[in-house]
Residue, then its C-alpha position, 0 to 999 in steps of 0.5 A: m188496289a191501288g197500284s195494281t195492274t189489271s188486264p182486260p177481260g178476256r186477255k191475259t197479261p204476257r208472261f217475262g215482260l214480252g208482248a203478245d208477239g214475243t218482242s219484249s221492246p218496240l226494237m226488237l219488233m222493228v228487227k223482227i219484221v225487217g227480218l221476216s220481211l227479208v225471208a220472204a223476200v229470198a223466198v220469192w226470189a227462189a220461188l221464181p226460178l223453181i217454177r219456171t222450171d216445174n220443180w214442184w217438191g223444191l217449192a213445197i219445201l221453200v213454202g214450207v221452211t217460210a211458214l215455219a219462220f214466220y210461225v216460230y217468229l211470230s209466236p210467242r210460245t216457241v222462244p227455243m225455236k227461235y234460237l234453233l231454228p237458224g242453225t237447224l236450217f243451215l245445217i240441214a243446208f250446208q250438211v245435211v243436203p249435200v251429204v245426202y246428194t252426194v250418197s245418192t249420186a254414187f248410185t247414178n253413172f253421173g259424169d261426163g255425157h250423162r247429165g241429163t235426161k234422155e230427152q235433154a241427150i237426144t235434143a243435144i244428139e240432133g243439135a250437135s248433128v245439125k248441117q247446113v241445108p241447101d238454101s237455108e236461111i243465114y240469120t244475124l247472130t248476137l251470142a248473149t245469156d239469160g242471167d249472168a254471162a258466166t253462169g247464165d243459159i246460152v240464148f241466140l238473138l237472131g236478126e233475118p235480113s230477108t224480112g226484117d224480124s228479130y228472134v230470141g232463141t233458147a233451147d226450148g225454141l225460137e221466139p219473136l223479140e217484142e218491138g222495143s225491148f231490144e237495140a238493132a242497127t238496121p231492120g233484120g240486123k245485128i242487136t247489140a242490146a236486148d231486155d233481160y238478156t245480157v250481150l256477150t264481150v269477145e272474152e266472154v264468148n272465149a270462155r264460153q265457147d264450149d257451151i256455144t258450140a254445144f248450142s242449137v235453137p230447135t226448130d219445126d225444120g231442124a235446128i239454129k247453129s252458130q256459124g262463128l261468132s257474127a251469123a248462124f244458120e238452119g239446118a236439118p240433123q243428120q242423127s235423128y231419134d225414131e220413138e218407136c224403136d228407142c233409137v238414133t238413126d244417122a241419115t248419111t251412114g245409116n248406122v243405128w244405135v239403140a236407147d239401153d236404158e240400164e245404162g243409160s247411152f245408146v249402143s251400137e246395134d250390130g257393135s260395129q260402131r263407138n256408143l254415142a258420146q251423149g247419154w243420160k243419167v240412171n240408177v246404176g245400184f252398186d256398179n260404182f262400188t262394185r268397180i272399186f274392188t272389181d277392176d283391177t287397175i283401180r283395186d291395185s291403185l286403191l289399195r296403195i292409195v289407202a295404205w299410203n293415206f293411213a301412213f300419212a294421216i299416222l305419220t303426220v299426226v305422230i311426228t308432230f305431236a312428238l317433235g311439239l310434246l320435246v319442244a313443250i317440254a323443254l320451253n316448259n322448264p322453269l329454269m330455261r330463260g327466254r321462253t315467251l321470245y322462243r314461243s313466239f318464234i315457234i307459233l309463227p310459221y303457225a300464223m302464216p297461210a297454210v296454201a302459200m306456205y305449200l306453195v313456198w316449200r314446193e318451190m324449196f324443193n324444186q330440183d333445179f333452183g331449190l333451196v334445199n338442193r342448194i343447201l345440200g349441194t346436192d341435185i335430187n329430183w324431190f318430187g320426181t320419185t314417190p320415196s322422196s316425195m313422200f320424204a318431203i311431204l312428211l317434212i313440210q307437214l312437220w314443220l307446219g304442224y308441229n307450232y299447233m301441236f307445242l301450243v296445245i301441249t303447253g296447255a295442257l302440261q301448265s294444267i297438270p297438277s304439279d304436286l302430281v310429279e312432285a309427290a312422285g319424286v318425293d316417293g323416289a320416281k325417277p323424271f322419266y319415270a314420273f313423266r311417263t306413268i303420271t303426266f304422258p297418260l294426264l296429257l293424252v286423256a285430255l289430248a285424245p281428241l284433238l289427235i283424232t280431229s288430226f288424224a281425220f283432217n289429215f286423211n283428207n288433207f287435199a292442200a298437202i299433197f295436191l300444192t306439193s307433189r300435186g299427187g306424183p308422180f304418175p305411172p304411165d299405165n294409169p295417169d289417175a293415181g299417181g305415188t302420193d296421192i291420197l283419196i281424196t286427191y284421186t276423187y278429185r282427179i277422177a270428178f275433174g281430171g283430164s279424162g272426163a269427169d266421172y262424178g258417180f264414181a267419185a261419189a262413191v269413193s268419197v262415201l268409202i272415206f266418210l266410212i273409213v274415217a268414221t270407222v276410225s273416229i268412233v273406234s279411238f273415240r272407245r278407246t278414249q273412254v276407256l283411258e279415262e276411265i283407266n286414268 
């Protein structure tokens, strides 16, 4: 038939105008080629460190995800997955994986002194106890990193003056540097640059002083430690591990520490010495969770923190909603003049960065030169006592939050049909009665999900506490749990506090927070459904 087109034998006509590769135009084909090229490049870049660290599970996942991406975007049969795959991968990477990792960490002793494996702990113990022996070699030292200066692994670039040789020392051992791969003033002298390594400046060395002090290069006779910023020595460890007894022995004092695989530490054999500070990560089961409820200090502090946490979240929602409702009702009256101007002034605080506003309000409540005390003519230490600190925090929350409630309530009020209220007035209902029985229930139906999410947000409102009172004031007997701490700030202080990080216990508290918020949210949403059915 004239004007008709036919496909070659054995070849199907693409549907919906798509090409055999699933694209609709040459431009989209080029976009697909560039996108998949970037995916392949990122996959190769991510695979190299996985191979270097023997992380075969991670490599298998990376290969699987990359293969899936190529299959989805090269096949014309997976059109829905082309849109779902990116969001699903980001959901897994940034939501599911952190949650799973946090829950798994809650069942371990992960924290300061318990970060790596047992073998790494042994290496660290022996390396930290290295002492210089007589007639040991003194190396010329250059401090460097393998990669970024702030996060890369510490390495020693070493020159041996007696032989003129140059070496690189890593956590795996000492290796010679190839000729032409580094620069040095003299043979065996100080190295000024080396391929694949970043030489640290004085400022960068100061920033990583703790890492440099703890670092050592293992050798056959002991380890190489830094001696200042430009020299290093080879010494012998004073504390050595014996595999037969699974213990560490101090050559100087004769003290013995035996490995306790349940605790992840080397404990004193006779109980006369403290456990060695360096341990390893082990599974401790439900110990972190039972510690929450069995440790008297933690339990008492936690009950008080949970009570204030609920009060803070509920009161914040209630007072901001109440004030926002009153202002919205007032400015929703058509008889009021200048409503647009008033609304603009009310919305203004909401447009400002919350972090900056918390800091400004903290200074306004300063006892010596704060604006609040100057206006009131008082000398109150607002953040010096728990009640006054709580009042100040709630006042700040009211100022920062009621304008948002005002916005959403105004929108909800304007969406309620006016004829309902007018009909109630015709039937003789007074304005307050009509508001209580008609307007307010309809508002609750529309705003109940917002109130629930506001409660969940304020239950974990870290900035509101940390940037104002910092969780204080703190009792003398417990510097980790302040009078205005909520669970999230308490967890932060446990994980990153000055007394040492305890990520396992902090993860357990985080799981507890999640269970509390999830339970409250589920119950509240069910009540919301009941409210909708009633209306």
